[in-house]
Steps between C-alpha positions, in 0.01 A plus 500: 500500500621795298796719590274805534288316757812402693628857517174614657527261795666591830807307614294310758248399231785392275641273769158348572441440131846345465429251778159417348634450148798297619270256680274483196799435273623216721156336492484531122847351460418210727170423330675521160751239610221266616278546200496732198342841538248622247707815450867449595579858393352604836824381662713724279268800546505453877877486504524822298252679726697394807816639340323831425386528862849424633655756263254772607559427870876509451491826304289666769734382775800633310330830429417555869859412598650751259263778607577443868875542446 
């Protein structure tokens, strides 16, 4: 998921996507520990996408807090 796509989503959509991707990442990690994945780079990409989502959520929360002061 690209950063431009993330910025277009609402905060509720971001939270839903974060929950979905976190669950998917946990499944990938578990299946990688049991047997090798065809593409283990999926784990790294998923982790980076989760971090992007968390960063965008946090920046939006901080921007709404500063504007309400």
